[in-house]
Structure formats: C-alpha cells, structure tokens
Phi, psi and omega in degrees: 000136177240131179293124183206126177236128172276107181285323182201158176231146180205157180224162173216115181235148178298153180288328187288122174258133178241116182274169175298323178294325176298318179294324181295347179284339182228356171227160183280094179200182179205160177301318181298315182298313182291313184299315184292327184270337186231334186087003183272134175247318179219167174211159178264142178233128183276129174245101177103320181278130175269180183302316181296328179296313180294319180294320180295322178296319177295319180297316179297324177294321178296318178297318181295316182297329185254005182052043181258135174281144180303327181292345179278346182281127182262341188209134173231121175240128175248125174265118182203150170247003178230063181293163174299323184200166176295321171207138005289164177294155176298324179297321179294321178295319177298317178305316179292320182295323184263354178076032180274072192294341182261003187269138164282136186225131176202162179261157168237128179253095177221027177050232187288346175269357192303319183295321178295315178301317182293320181294318179295319178297314180297318180299322179294320180290322177291319183294330179274004177068023174276352176204155179249323179228140182220148169254122177243116189232137170253126182217139180215140163239078184290337183300332182283348183247004182269149167270105187285003172259354181264100185289345180284341181240320188293339180281348190269334198247156178218172183252153176164170176214149177198159181190187184226145167261121185237155172221176181266109188268077182288338185260351183245192183261348181296140184193158165269111190273331182182162180201166174212123178241131183224141177233145183226073186295340178296342178250025184296338181280356183282342178208122182215161181207133176057046175291139175239156185244148176287169179298140176270336179203165177221135359295150180292151179286332182213147176273356182288131178249138178233153176235142183286151175286177178301130178228138184210136169269092188303318181295317181295319180293320178298314181296319177300313184297310185289339179269314189273320188302315178302325180289324178291320177298314180298322180294319179294318179295319177297320179296331180281346182083010181253178173248161181304322182292345180271356177277122182284328186208136176252110181259098185261152171308133184270079181265319187193131182298326179296318181298318180299318179296319179296316181296316178302317181295318181292333178272354182058043179241145181294141182298337180297340179275002184241087180295153181222148167219018183299332182298331184266335188236347186069198179273112180254021175050240185297341179274348191301307184293310179294332176295317178292318178299318180298319179293320177298322178293316179300325180276004180058037178274332183279138182236130178303133180098346179286157181253124182238147170249128176253136181215127175242157182198146179154226188309142180143312339293146181208166177211151178208138178223145175218150179250126180235145169264111186287000000 
C-alpha cells in the first residue's frame, strides 16, 4: 500500500464538438454505424491548442481548485502518445507554462494505459518522500496524428486533457492499495502512431522527415483487450488484498462501449459499477481515465473512502490497473 490522496481533479477539453453526422459529410460512414459499434456520438477536436496547451490549462485549474502555488509542485508527469515534440517533453513545457520552477517533469508513453502508469509512478515517488505534491495529467491531441480519410480510425478518437493533483496522505485513509502493469511488446505492431524510419542511405536524398499517422489493427486490439484486461484487473485487485465485489467503481479507459460491457460480464460485476462518457468524447487515450474521473467529481459522484479500480489498455500493447481508496 502506498499513501496517496487525490486532492483535486480537473479537465480541459477543446470547444469544438464534431458529431458522427459531421464526419459523414466527408467520409463514408453514418451516425448509426459509429454509435452501434462504439457508443460514440461526438468527440472534441482541438483547433490551435497543442497537447501542452490543454495539459497546462488542466494544471492551472488544479492549482486554482486547491489554492496551491505552482512553486509547491515537486513533480509533473504527463501521460501522452501525442506529445508536442520528441523533446522537450510535454511535461517540461507544462512546467514552464505554469511556472512550476521546483518540479521535476517528464512524460510517460504508454498510450491508453498511460495515466495508470503515471499515477503508480507518482505514488512511488511520493511514498519514498522524493516529492510531496504532484500533478499527474493525461493529455492528447490525437486529431493531429489521424488520417482523416481512414474511417476505421478517425471516427474513434478525440482530444482533451485531464488530471489530478495528488499528495502523500500519511495521516489519512486515502491510498494506492494495489496495482498490476503488463506489457506485450510482441504485439507492438498492432497499434502505432508517428512512426519514423532510419536513413536508408547516406548522404540522404532529402532532409525531409515524415511520421506515419495513427494505425491500428482493430480486431487484434479488441481481442487483446477482452482477453487480457480482465486478468490484469483481477491481478490488481488481488494485489490490494480485496475482492472484486469490494470495488465500488470500475473506471475503465473509454475505448469502446462494447468492450466495457464485455469486461463487466467477464468480471461478473454489474454494469452500473462501470461509468461511461465515451458517447461525448470518444477515445481520448491517455486523457480518458482522468477525464471520466473529473466529470464524476464535477457531478459529485465520488465519495471519500470509496474504493475504485482504474484500468487503461491499448498501445504497446499494454495494460495497467490500480486500486485506490479515494
């Protein structure tokens, strides 16, 4: 068990909403086709704001909610698969934007599992007393990496950022109770984004560099998710010393409404314990879990002392689950 308290949750999403009907105007698809297969109705698309911009806005909201000075933050971790650049890290850019001069800042690249990986990493650093306050943010601008002529992928994803301000709660009951992180690199080719290639010859014929758009083997990822994720969830719950029935809420990555239903069924847990917001935002990858948590907090659904399981899964391929006492 690691002492961990979520002091506040906050989100930042682009204003622009793109409906399924909007997409049907320029690609061969329909609201019925997308809704029935994914549960998605709309998604947010960023015009002008990059990943660091959305993450910085979420960070500033977290500071405001908790009356925290930026100088008090010791650690900033951003989970993203769509960084502003390979270097500097998006977290470093956020650190500069908000003036968190005392914070160590770095990114975690674990795609849709990123927020869970980042939260476990932050909890370990806080528990070892290497930091007292941390910002853990998941942020994506997936729209900049999509092939908007590929209807198998562009209909699925949305942009946004959300995160948590956390501290080490040595005097309270809040805690990270257990976790399980798994990677399956043998299937790394099933989902990729912004692949770059080494030189084919020297001197090079051109200095121009290109990166591939988002690519996914949807069937392979679906099979991976429905087979592996329940086992990762069970491992995290076992690590916490609890049983599945003792989990009050399962906050899963919002990839597909069908997948959530399958996982609930395999765990023999009521679907009512699995909140969803995929219809409004689509798949926001690393932002997905904190975005849902932030909305639950805004709706005053979260109760101090409840036990939640967070689970992300996707690119890598990888999956991660953790059990927290909120």
